[in-house]
C-alpha positions in Angstrom: 70.5 109.7 92.0 72.5 106.7 91.0 75.6 105.5 92.7 77.7 106.4 89.6 76.3 110.0 89.3 77.0 110.9 92.9 80.5 109.2 93.3 82.5 112.1 94.8 86.2 111.1 95.3 88.5 114.0 96.3 92.0 112.9 95.1 94.6 113.1 97.7 98.1 114.6 96.9 96.7 115.6 93.5 99.2 118.3 92.6 102.2 116.3 93.8 101.1 113.1 92.1 100.7 114.9 88.6 104.0 116.6 89.1 105.8 113.4 89.9 104.3 111.5 87.0 105.8 114.1 84.6 103.1 113.3 81.9 104.4 112.8 78.4 101.5 113.8 75.9 102.0 110.8 73.7 102.6 108.4 76.6 100.8 105.4 78.1 99.5 105.7 81.6 97.8 103.1 83.9 95.7 104.2 86.9 95.5 101.0 88.9 92.8 102.4 91.3 90.5 104.5 89.2 88.1 105.5 91.9 86.0 108.4 90.9 88.5 109.3 88.2 90.0 112.4 89.8 93.7 111.6 89.1 92.8 110.0 85.8 90.9 112.9 84.4 93.8 115.2 84.9 96.1 112.7 83.3 93.8 112.4 80.3 93.6 116.2 80.0 97.4 116.3 79.5 97.4 113.5 76.7 97.9 114.2 73.0 96.6 112.3 70.0 98.9 109.3 70.6 98.4 109.3 74.4 96.4 106.7 76.0 95.1 106.1 79.6 94.0 102.8 81.1 91.9 102.9 84.2 91.6 99.7 86.5 89.1 99.3 89.3 87.3 96.3 90.8 84.4 98.5 92.0 81.8 98.7 89.3 80.3 101.8 90.8 83.7 103.4 90.6 84.1 102.4 86.9 80.6 103.8 86.0 81.3 107.1 87.7 84.8 107.5 86.3 83.7 106.6 82.8 81.1 109.4 83.0 83.7 111.8 84.2 86.3 110.9 81.8 83.8 111.2 78.9 83.5 114.9 79.7 87.3 115.5 79.7 88.4 117.7 76.8 91.4 115.8 75.5 93.0 114.6 72.2 94.1 111.4 74.1 92.0 108.2 74.5 91.2 106.0 77.4 90.1 102.4 78.2 88.5 101.2 81.5 89.1 97.6 82.8 87.2 95.9 85.7 90.0 94.3 87.5 91.9 94.3 90.8 95.2 96.3 90.8 97.0 93.1 91.9 96.1 91.6 88.5 97.9 94.3 86.5 100.2 91.8 84.8 97.4 89.8 83.4 95.3 92.9 82.5 98.3 94.2 80.6 98.4 90.9 78.6 94.7 90.7 78.1 94.2 94.3 76.9 97.7 94.4 74.9 98.7 97.4 76.9 102.2 98.7 75.9 104.9 99.5 78.4 103.6 102.3 80.6 105.3 105.7 81.0 103.4 106.1 84.3 101.7 103.8 86.8 99.5 105.3 89.6 98.0 103.5 92.5 96.1 105.3 95.2 95.5 102.6 97.9 92.9 104.3 99.9 89.2 103.7 100.3 87.5 106.6 98.5 85.4 109.1 100.5 82.4 108.1 98.6 82.8 104.3 99.6 83.0 105.4 103.2 80.0 107.6 103.0 77.8 104.9 101.5 76.2 103.1 104.5 75.1 100.1 102.3 78.8 99.3 101.4 79.6 98.7 105.0 83.0 100.3 105.4 82.1 103.0 108.0 81.7 102.4 111.7 79.9 105.7 111.9 76.9 104.7 109.9 74.6 101.7 110.2 74.7 99.3 107.2 75.3 95.6 106.2 78.7 94.3 107.2 80.0 94.0 103.7 83.3 95.9 103.0 83.9 94.4 99.6 85.4 96.6 97.1 84.2 94.1 94.3 80.7 93.6 95.2 80.2 90.7 92.7 82.5 88.2 94.4 84.3 87.1 97.6 83.3 86.8 101.3 81.8 89.7 103.1 83.0 91.1 106.4 80.1 89.4 108.1 81.2 86.1 106.6 84.6 86.7 108.1 83.5 88.1 111.5 81.0 85.2 112.0 83.2 82.2 110.9 86.8 83.0 111.6 88.5 81.3 114.5 89.6 83.4 117.5 93.3 82.7 116.3 92.5 84.0 112.9 90.7 87.1 114.1 93.6 87.9 116.4 96.1 87.7 113.6 94.0 89.7 111.3 93.3 92.5 113.8 96.8 92.5 115.2 98.7 92.3 111.9 96.4 94.4 109.6 95.1 96.9 112.3 98.1 97.0 114.5 95.5 96.9 117.3 97.0 96.2 120.8 93.8 94.9 122.1 93.3 92.3 119.2 92.8 89.4 121.5 90.3 91.1 123.8 88.4 92.1 120.7 88.4 88.8 119.1 87.1 87.2 122.3 84.4 89.5 122.5 83.4 88.9 118.8 83.4 85.1 119.6 81.2 85.6 122.7 78.8 88.0 120.9 78.3 85.9 117.8 77.4 82.8 119.9 74.2 84.8 120.9 73.3 86.0 117.3 75.4 86.7 114.1 77.0 90.1 113.8 75.5 91.5 110.6 75.9 95.3 110.6 78.5 97.8 111.0 77.2 99.3 114.1 76.7 95.9 115.8 80.4 95.3 115.2 81.5 98.7 116.4 79.5 98.2 119.7 81.1 94.8 120.1 84.6 96.3 119.7 83.8 99.1 122.1 82.6 96.6 124.7 85.9 94.9 124.5 88.1 98.0 125.0 89.4 99.0 128.4 88.4 102.4 129.7 91.6 104.1 128.9 91.4 103.1 125.3 87.9 104.6 125.0 89.3 108.0 126.0 91.6 108.1 122.9 90.9 110.7 120.2 90.2 108.1 117.5 87.1 105.9 117.3 87.8 102.6 119.1 86.7 100.5 116.0 89.0 102.3 113.5 91.9 99.8 113.5 89.7 96.7 113.6 87.5 97.9 110.8 90.7 98.7 108.7 92.0 95.2 109.5 88.9 93.5 108.5 88.6 95.5 105.3 92.2 94.6 104.4 91.5 91.0 105.0 88.1 91.0 103.1 89.7 92.5 100.0 93.2 90.9 100.2 94.7 94.3 99.9 98.3 93.5 101.0 98.5 90.4 98.8 97.2 92.6 95.9 99.9 95.2 96.6 102.5 92.6 96.7 101.3 91.3 93.3 101.3 94.9 92.0 104.9 95.5 93.2 106.1 92.3 91.5 104.6 93.3 88.2 105.5 97.0 88.0 109.1 96.7 86.9 108.0 94.6 83.9 105.1 96.9 83.0 106.9 100.1 83.2 108.6 101.5 80.2 112.3 102.6 80.4 112.3 106.0 82.0 108.7 105.5 83.3 107.7 106.2 86.8 105.6 104.5 89.3 103.6 106.6 91.9 101.9 104.8 94.9 99.9 106.6 97.6 99.6 104.6 100.8 97.5 105.2 103.9 98.9 103.1 106.7 102.3 101.8 107.8 101.8 98.3 106.4 101.3 99.4 102.9 104.0 102.1 103.1 106.5 99.6 104.4 105.9 97.3 101.4 106.3 100.1 99.0 109.3 101.5 100.6 111.1 98.1 100.7 110.2 97.2 97.1 111.5 100.6 95.8 114.7 100.2 97.7 115.3 96.6 96.5 114.6 97.8 92.9 117.3 100.5 93.3 119.9 98.3 95.0 119.1 94.7 94.4 122.6 93.4 95.1 122.6 90.5 97.7 126.3 90.1 98.0 128.0 90.4 101.5 129.2 93.8 102.2 132.8 92.7 102.5 132.8 91.6 99.0 135.0 93.9 96.9 132.9 93.5 93.7 129.3 92.3 93.1 129.1 88.7 91.9 125.3 88.1 92.4 124.7 89.8 89.0 121.6 91.7 90.1 121.4 95.1 88.5 119.6 98.2 89.5 116.2 98.8 87.9 116.3 102.5 88.4 116.2 105.0 91.3 113.9 106.2 94.0 112.7 109.7 93.4 111.3 110.4 96.9 113.9 109.6 99.5 111.2 110.6 102.0 107.4 110.2 101.1 105.6 113.3 99.9 102.7 114.3 102.3 99.9 116.7 102.2 100.5 120.4 103.1 98.4 122.1 106.0 95.9 123.5 103.4 95.1 120.1 101.9 94.9 118.5 105.3 92.4 121.1 106.3 90.3 120.7 103.2 90.5 117.0 103.1 91.2 115.3 106.5 91.6 111.9 104.6 94.9 113.2 103.2 96.5 113.4 106.7 97.7 109.8 106.5 98.5 109.8 102.8 102.1 109.2 101.7 103.3 109.3 98.1 106.5 107.3 97.0 107.8 107.5 93.4 110.2 105.3 91.6 111.7 105.9 88.1 112.7 103.0 85.9 116.2 103.3 84.4 116.2 104.7 80.9 117.2 102.4 78.0 120.8 102.7 76.8 
C-alpha cells in the first residue's frame, strides 16, 4: 500500500475549528497545514460554486494523500494544492494569485501518520532512520544535527525547544556517544537520552526522550521560524472579516500565537499615562478566543493526541 493511500490523520478539534471558521459558501480558504486533508475536506464540502480551497503542505506524501481524499469530496467548490511550507504563505499567495482569504487554518502538530511511519524518523517508540524532516526533498536531517552540532547548540535547542531541564546532561551524552560512532537511528538516540537521565526522571510518566525529540524536530524543520513568518503574513492575507484559526501543541507555539493575536488587537505602543494614542497604530480586529479552545473528554479518549491541542482564533476587522 502506498504512503498516500494509507495516510491516516485524525484532525484534532475538528468540530470547534469548523464552527470557528464560519465557512462562507463562496469564500476563499487556506489550509496552511493540509496533512491528510481532514479539516480541508470538511471545508470543501461546505463551499459553493464560487468557493475555493487552497491547501499547503511541504510533505509530498501528505499532498498526495490529501489530493486523493479531496477528489472524492462531493462539493460545488474547487481546490488547489501547493507544495510549500506554511511559513511561505505570503509568497505562495503571490505565486498562485490567491485572493484575500475568508479563513486561514494552521494545525501545527505532526500527524499521527507521520509518527507511525518508522522510516520518517519522528518516533522514539519505533526504530527508524534519524530523519524527522517534514519536507523529505531538502534540508538537514535529525542525524545531521545530532552528529555535527556543538554541545552549546545542542543545549540551546533541547532547552529552548524542548523545555528539557536535563538539556546539558543529554547534550554531553550525545557528544560522548557520537565520538564512538554516529547516532543514526531513532532508537539509538532514545537510548542515549535515557542514559543521560537521572533515576528520578526515568520514573516520570512520559517517555524520557519525548521533549528532546520534540526539540530536534522543531530545529530540523525550522518550525518556530516558519510560525513567526506565518503570523507576520496573516494580517495581509486575510480578507476583512476573515478569521485565522491556529492549533498549537506546545507552549512555545501557543505563546507566539497568543502574543501575535494580542498585538493585532491592541497594537498601541504609547505609554499608559498618555491621555490619547499618538503612535497611530490601529487595531486589526479582535481575538475570538479569550481562552484557547481545547478538546473535550470524549475527543481526548478517542484521540490522545488532542490532549495538548489548543485552538486560538482571530477575526480581522470588517471593511467600513
